[in-house]
N, C-alpha and C positions, 0 to 999 in steps of 0.2 A: 464301428473304431472308429476314433479321433487321431488326427492327424497334427503334426507342426508344420509350417510352410516359413522358409526363410530367403529373402532376398536382399542384398548392400547389407544395409542394420535395420534392417522391419524384417518384424516378428510375428509370426498372428499364432492362436491356437491356442487351447487345442481347438482344432473343427473336425465337424463330419467329414466324412469323405463324399457326400453328397453337395454337401455346398462348396467343399474345393472343385467339384467337379464342372458345374452350376459356372465360378466363377472363371474360369480356366476358360469355358467356354464361352463365355461373354468378355474377355480381355480383359477381368478389372485382377486379374493375377499375371504375375510375369510366367511365362511358360521356361522360363531357363530357373524359377527357382528353384530353392534345396525343400524336400521333404522328410522327415522325419516321427517316430511314431513313441521315443520315450527323449528325444533331442539329445542323445548322447552321437551317434551315426548318423548321419545327414547323407542324401543321393539326389541328383536330378529328379527334377520329378518328372523329364519329361523317360529317364531308366528306371524309373519305379516299376514298372508294370502293374501300375493303380488303378488307371485311368485307359484300357482302349478303347481304341475309335477314336480318341482327340490327335488330332494331327498338329508334332508341334514345330515342325519345318514351315508353318503357312498359316497365318489366319483363315477366323470364319468359326463355323461354330461342326462337329461332329456327326459321322449320321444319324445315331440315338439321341443328339441330343434332345427332341424333341420327345423322346418318352422317360428323360428322369426331369425335365422343368415343372411338372405339378410337383411332384415331389419333393421337389427344396425347396419350394417358395418359399413357405412357411418356415422356416430358419434361415433359410436367405434374408430374408428382410432384416433382421438381425444382426447376422454378425456383419452384414457387409456394411452397413453404417458402424458399428463399432471399426471398422476398416479404415486404415487412411487413404483409402483406394474407392471411397462411395464413391459413386456414377451422380451425375450432376439431380438428376431426374432425380435420383432417390432421396439426395437433403432438397429438391426443390417440395417436391410430394413433403416432405418432414417439416419444413417451415410453413407450409397452406395447411398442414395438421394444427400445427403450433399455433398460429395467427386465429384459423376457426375456434380452437379451442379458446383463447384469449377472449375472442370475439365473445364467446356465448356466456361466459364468467363477466363478462363488462356489463351487461345486458341483464344477465340476473345480479346484479350486482345493483344495476340503477331501476331494477325492479323493488328489489327490497329494500332501498329508500323510496320510494316514491311508495310505498305502498305504509312504509314505515311513519313516513309523515301526512300521511293522510288518519294514520288509527290515532297519532299525538292532537290531532287539528279535533279528530271527532274526541277523543277524552275531553281536553280541554273546555269544547263549546260545550260539551255533559253534564262537565264538572263543574263550570263556572258559576255561579250565582246571576242571574240578569241583573241590572239597575231597578227594574221596577218589583223582581224579588227582595231588594234586599232593602228597597223602597215601603213595600206592603209591610214587612214586618215592624219597621220601625217610626210608621202612619199608626200605624193596628195598638204597637201599645203605647203610644202616647195619648189614642182617642181611650183606647181600658183606662186609665188615670184619669182621664176627663171627660170621661163620659157622664158621669151627675150635673158635673158644671155646663154643659154643652144641652144635657135633657130641661135643665130649668131655667136658661134660655128660651124656649120651643113650646114647652108645655107646663098651664098650671098647677098643674098636681100629679105625681108618680115617682117612681124611683127607677132608675136607669139602673139597668140587670148586666149590660152584656155591650161591645161595644167588637164589630170588626169589617174589615176594610175589603170590600167587594172585588176593587179593580184600581191600578194604577198606571194610566197612561203619558208618555212623556210627553208631553207639547213641543219641546227645543231644548239641545243642546248647545255648549261652550264651544263656539267655531263650528259652529255646524257640524259637528264627527261623532256621531255615537259609535260607544265605547260604554263597555258594561260597569262601568264607574259611576260611582254614584254621586264624587264629587265633579263628574260633568256633565251631572246633569241642571239646565237651566231653571226650567217647568214643568212643573206637570200636574194632571187632575187626578183626585183622589172621589170614589164614591164608596162612601161609608154606610154602615147602618146601628145607627143605637136602639136596643132591647131594653125596654122599659113593663115596670105595673102598675096600673094607678088602679081606681077606686074600684071603675065597674072593670073597664080594661087588664085582663090580668097576663095579656099574648101581646101585649103595644108592640109597636115598633117606628120608627123612623127615619128612611134615606135621605141621606143629603149628597152634595154634591157640590165639589169646592176645591179651585185653584192655588196654588202656592208656588211661590216666584221664590227663587232663591238671591237675587240683586236686592229686590224690594225690602224680600225677609217676611211676607206677609202673608195674608191668605184673601183672597178676592172675588167674586162672583158665585158666592155662597149661595142654595137652593136646595128645598126640599124636595126631592124628587118624588115623595109618595111617603104618607102614612096611615096606619087605620087608629089613630087620634083621636081626640078636638080639638083644630085648631080653625085660625081666621089670617085674612090678610092682614088685617094689624098688629096680630101676635107673630105673624113670620117677620113684617116690616122689620120690629124692634127686635124680634131675636137674633136678625142678618144682622146688625150694629153690635147687638151688643157681643155675639158670638165672633167676632170679628177684631174683638177689643181683647179678650178674654186669651185668647189662644196667644203663647208665646210663639218668637220664631223656632223652625225647623231645623235644624242645622244641618 
């Protein structure tokens, strides 16, 4: 059964009988308080006869306090914290619990932010094309448009059929700072292949290597790496000079 208790201008309830007993035993409730089942009629708690074994005239716990302690602990914690007379020990425990929960929440938030940053960095690093990839596309498109001009400068007879870039390597950057921006590239090298057909060789190819500098806007150090067609050193020497003259600047 539940009761209301009152002392002075304070009132608690409805509270279980066991909770009121526990509060009386621990000194958390004034033993001179009044008790009522319906808030209509009030009697002093010591005269109510509801708490045998509790000595109202002297402090301390009753002889049967130990028998009721275990049964009242579960509800006592909730009801005592709602009262104005909650013990300092209970309030201290509550503060420690709140602080621990706040700390756990803050650690969890920091972990989520850290994981989010890593995921964002991974997505950006994998989704943003590198400068080499962007340059490879531009240079290859250029050589496809100029493949016959390049072939004619190095081979006497035949038809250029294809052009592809095998590799782009960045040699230097503006302000020596590596980025993924083509605008920051200062100099790069390109290895590319011109495919061709001749009177005898139908699957001809010639592989070149050259260096492009954005400051001078010119190609340099052009050389043939290998070919399966006929050529000679004189033809190569003449071809290098001619090739460097026909290539416009790549911006």
